[in-house]
C-alpha positions as CSV (number, residue, x, y, z in Angstrom):
1,M,59.7,60.3,-48.5
2,V,58.0,61.4,-45.2
3,E,56.0,58.5,-43.5
4,K,52.6,59.8,-42.8
5,T,51.0,58.7,-39.5
6,Y,47.7,59.5,-37.8
7,T,46.6,59.2,-34.1
8,I,43.2,57.8,-33.3
9,I,41.4,60.1,-30.9
10,D,38.3,58.0,-30.6
11,A,36.4,55.5,-32.9
12,W,32.7,54.3,-33.0
13,D,31.2,51.2,-34.7
14,T,27.7,52.8,-35.8
15,S,24.6,51.0,-36.9
16,N,23.9,53.4,-39.9
17,V,27.2,54.2,-41.4
18,G,29.5,51.7,-39.9
19,I,33.0,52.6,-38.5
20,I,33.7,56.5,-37.9
21,A,37.2,57.4,-36.6
22,E,38.2,60.7,-35.1
23,L,41.9,61.1,-35.8
24,E,44.6,63.8,-35.9
25,N,45.5,64.7,-39.4
26,Q,48.5,66.9,-39.9
27,F,49.1,66.0,-43.6
28,G,46.1,67.3,-45.6
29,G,43.4,65.4,-47.2
30,L,42.7,61.7,-47.0
31,A,41.5,60.6,-50.4
32,Y,38.8,58.2,-51.0
33,G,40.6,54.8,-51.1
34,S,43.4,55.7,-49.0
35,V,44.6,52.7,-46.7
36,L,45.6,53.3,-43.0
37,K,47.2,50.3,-41.3
38,S,47.8,50.2,-37.5
39,L,51.4,49.9,-36.3
40,R,49.9,48.1,-33.2
41,S,47.6,45.4,-34.5
42,G,48.3,45.3,-38.1
43,Y,44.7,45.7,-39.0
44,S,44.0,48.1,-41.9
45,W,41.1,50.3,-42.9
46,T,40.2,52.1,-46.2
47,V,39.1,55.7,-46.1
48,Y,35.7,56.1,-47.4
49,K,34.4,59.6,-46.6
50,R,35.2,62.6,-44.4
51,I,32.3,63.4,-41.8
52,I,31.4,67.0,-41.8
53,P,28.4,68.3,-39.9
54,G,26.1,70.4,-41.8
55,F,26.2,73.3,-39.2
56,V,29.9,73.9,-39.7
57,A,30.3,73.0,-43.4
58,D,31.3,76.6,-44.3
59,E,33.8,77.1,-41.4
60,V,35.9,74.0,-41.1
61,T,39.0,73.0,-43.0
62,R,38.2,71.2,-46.2
63,Y,40.2,69.3,-48.9
64,E,39.6,68.9,-52.6
65,N,40.8,65.4,-52.7
66,E,38.6,64.1,-50.1
67,A,35.0,62.5,-50.4
68,E,32.7,64.1,-48.0
69,S,29.5,63.1,-46.2
70,L,27.5,66.0,-44.7
71,M,25.8,65.0,-41.6
72,H,22.7,66.8,-40.2
73,F,21.9,67.0,-36.5
74,R,19.2,68.1,-34.3
75,F,19.7,70.0,-31.0
76,S,17.4,70.6,-28.1
77,S,18.3,74.4,-28.0
78,V,20.1,77.2,-29.7
79,L,22.6,77.1,-26.9
80,A,23.3,73.4,-27.4
81,A,23.8,74.1,-31.2
82,E,26.3,76.7,-30.4
83,S,28.2,74.7,-27.9
84,A,28.5,71.8,-30.4
85,K,29.6,74.2,-33.1
86,Q,32.5,75.6,-30.9
87,Q,33.7,72.1,-29.9
88,W,33.7,71.0,-33.5
89,L,35.7,74.1,-34.6
90,A,38.1,73.7,-31.7
91,K,38.9,70.2,-32.9
92,D,39.2,71.5,-36.5
93,N,41.8,74.0,-35.3
94,K,43.8,71.1,-34.0
95,H,43.6,69.3,-37.4
96,I,41.2,66.5,-35.7
97,F,38.8,65.3,-38.3
98,Q,36.4,62.4,-38.5
99,Y,36.3,59.7,-41.3
100,Q,34.1,56.9,-42.3
101,L,36.4,53.9,-42.5
102,E,35.9,50.4,-44.1
103,P,37.7,47.4,-42.3
104,N,39.8,45.3,-44.7
105,G,39.2,41.7,-44.0
106,H,38.2,42.1,-40.3
107,R,35.4,43.7,-38.4
108,E,37.5,45.7,-35.8
109,K,37.5,49.4,-35.3
110,P,40.7,51.3,-34.4
111,E,41.3,52.0,-30.7
112,A,42.0,55.3,-29.0
113,G,45.7,56.0,-29.1
114,E,46.5,53.8,-32.1
115,I,48.9,55.2,-34.7
116,L,47.8,54.5,-38.2
117,K,50.3,54.7,-41.2
118,L,49.1,55.7,-44.6
119,L,50.2,53.0,-47.0
120,S,51.7,53.6,-50.3
121,F,50.4,51.9,-53.4
122,E,53.1,49.3,-53.2
123,D,52.5,48.7,-49.5
124,Q,48.9,48.2,-50.4
125,K,49.7,45.8,-53.1
126,N,52.0,43.7,-50.7
127,D,49.3,43.8,-48.1
128,L,46.8,42.4,-50.6
129,L,48.9,39.7,-51.8
130,E,49.7,38.7,-48.1
131,A,45.9,38.7,-47.3
132,Y,45.2,36.6,-50.4
133,R,47.9,34.0,-49.4
134,K,46.3,33.9,-46.0
135,G,42.9,33.0,-47.7
136,Q,41.2,36.4,-48.1
137,R,39.5,36.8,-51.5
138,Y,37.2,39.7,-51.2
139,F,38.7,43.3,-51.4
140,E,36.7,46.5,-51.8
141,Y,37.3,50.3,-51.7
142,L,40.8,49.9,-53.0
143,D,42.5,52.8,-55.0
144,L,45.7,51.2,-56.6
145,E,47.8,52.9,-59.2
146,E,51.1,51.8,-61.0
147,V,51.6,48.5,-59.4
148,S,52.2,45.2,-60.9
149,F,50.3,42.1,-60.3
150,D,52.1,40.5,-63.4
151,N,52.4,36.7,-63.2
152,E,50.6,36.5,-59.9
153,N,48.1,33.8,-58.8
154,L,44.8,35.6,-58.0
155,E,42.3,32.9,-58.9
156,G,38.8,33.6,-57.5
157,I,39.6,37.1,-56.2
158,T,36.9,39.9,-56.2
159,F,37.6,43.6,-56.5
160,E,34.3,45.4,-55.6
161,N,34.0,49.4,-55.5
162,C,37.8,49.7,-56.4
163,S,39.7,52.1,-58.7
164,L,42.5,50.0,-60.4
165,Y,45.2,51.5,-62.6
166,V,47.5,48.5,-62.5
167,S,49.0,45.5,-64.6
168,F,47.8,42.0,-64.4
169,R,49.9,40.7,-67.4
170,N,49.9,36.9,-67.6
171,A,48.1,36.8,-64.1
172,N,45.9,33.9,-63.2
173,L,42.5,35.5,-62.8
174,R,40.4,32.5,-63.3
175,N,36.9,33.1,-61.6
176,A,37.9,36.5,-60.7
177,T,35.3,39.3,-60.2
178,F,35.7,42.9,-60.9
179,L,32.4,44.7,-59.9
180,N,31.2,48.3,-59.7
181,G,34.4,50.3,-60.1
182,G,37.0,51.3,-62.5
183,I,39.8,49.4,-64.4
184,K,40.9,52.2,-66.6
185,T,44.3,51.6,-68.2
186,C,44.7,48.1,-66.6
187,D,46.7,45.6,-68.6
188,F,45.3,42.1,-68.7
189,T,47.5,41.1,-71.7
190,E,47.9,37.2,-71.8
191,A,46.1,36.9,-68.5
192,D,43.9,33.9,-67.7
193,L,40.4,35.3,-67.2
194,T,38.5,32.1,-67.7
195,N,35.0,32.4,-66.2
196,A,35.8,35.9,-64.9
197,R,33.0,38.3,-64.3
198,F,33.3,42.2,-65.4
199,E,30.2,44.2,-64.4
200,M,29.4,47.9,-63.7
201,L,33.0,49.0,-64.7
202,T,34.6,51.8,-66.5
203,I,37.3,50.3,-68.8
204,E,38.9,53.2,-70.9
205,S,42.1,52.1,-72.3
206,A,42.2,48.6,-70.7
207,A,44.1,46.1,-72.6
208,F,42.8,42.5,-73.0
209,A,45.2,41.3,-76.0
210,F,45.7,37.4,-76.0
211,A,43.9,37.1,-72.6
212,K,42.0,33.7,-72.2
213,M,38.4,34.6,-71.7
214,E,36.3,31.4,-72.1
215,G,33.2,31.7,-70.0
216,V,33.8,35.3,-69.2
217,Q,30.8,37.4,-68.1
218,L,30.5,41.1,-69.3
219,K,27.8,43.3,-68.3
220,D,27.2,47.1,-68.0
221,L,30.8,48.2,-69.2
222,F,31.5,51.7,-70.0
223,A,34.2,53.8,-71.8
224,Y,34.3,57.6,-72.3
225,S,30.7,57.6,-71.2
226,Q,29.5,55.2,-73.6
227,E,28.2,51.7,-73.0
228,V,30.5,49.0,-74.4
229,S,28.6,45.9,-75.7
230,E,30.1,42.5,-75.7
231,E,30.5,42.6,-79.5
232,M,32.4,46.0,-79.2
233,F,34.5,44.7,-76.3
234,F,35.8,41.6,-78.4
235,R,36.3,43.8,-81.4
236,I,38.6,46.0,-79.5
237,K,40.3,43.1,-78.1
238,E,40.9,41.8,-81.6
239,Q,42.3,45.3,-82.7
240,Q,44.7,45.3,-79.8
241,E,46.1,41.8,-80.7
242,E,46.4,42.8,-84.3
243,E,48.5,46.0,-83.2
244,L,50.8,43.7,-81.2
245,R,51.3,41.3,-84.0
246,N,52.3,44.4,-86.3
247,K,54.9,45.6,-84.0
């Protein structure tokens, strides 16, 4: 598998949208939730959106898998607008794009010249566990698929604005928070979810059989565009347990 790396051209920490990084990207679209890690500092950032000026939106390279933010600018003259357009298109021809990034567990922006590596899902999992062991408990804008946190101790962890398609079988998730994202197909079988909080989530095909759920908080859960009440949630959990008993 080819290792995908991206060179930072410049980066800015803005007051309105946070960190914007201009980088050379020769590998196509960077999907929302992709994680880029500096080979120099070890810091990582999660890709949030591609920044595209409205005045070149119909002429630049665009990718279906990217989340986009169209930015609108004012210019002092037609000549200034045309100059800005040509500069942007010249960068586009060199595959130099701008992205809004969210720092993971720090507040730093990447520096010009830094090389960032695109992490695989397994890399992201290992980085998360390492950060957790070092004391970090809050994680956001992650997109994780087909990795296992089975039997892991993740007590008190918070996942916010994350899309998770992973296994937490028999994991310690006491006092954990899952907020404003998706846990579709996640497997919480026999996990300890005591006093955990699940709020504003899509939960299609998530499994909770035999999970410990004393004191759990359930609010604004949805599956297949329908709201899942607490009563319905526990009824589904009982059905899952009955299916396992009958296997």
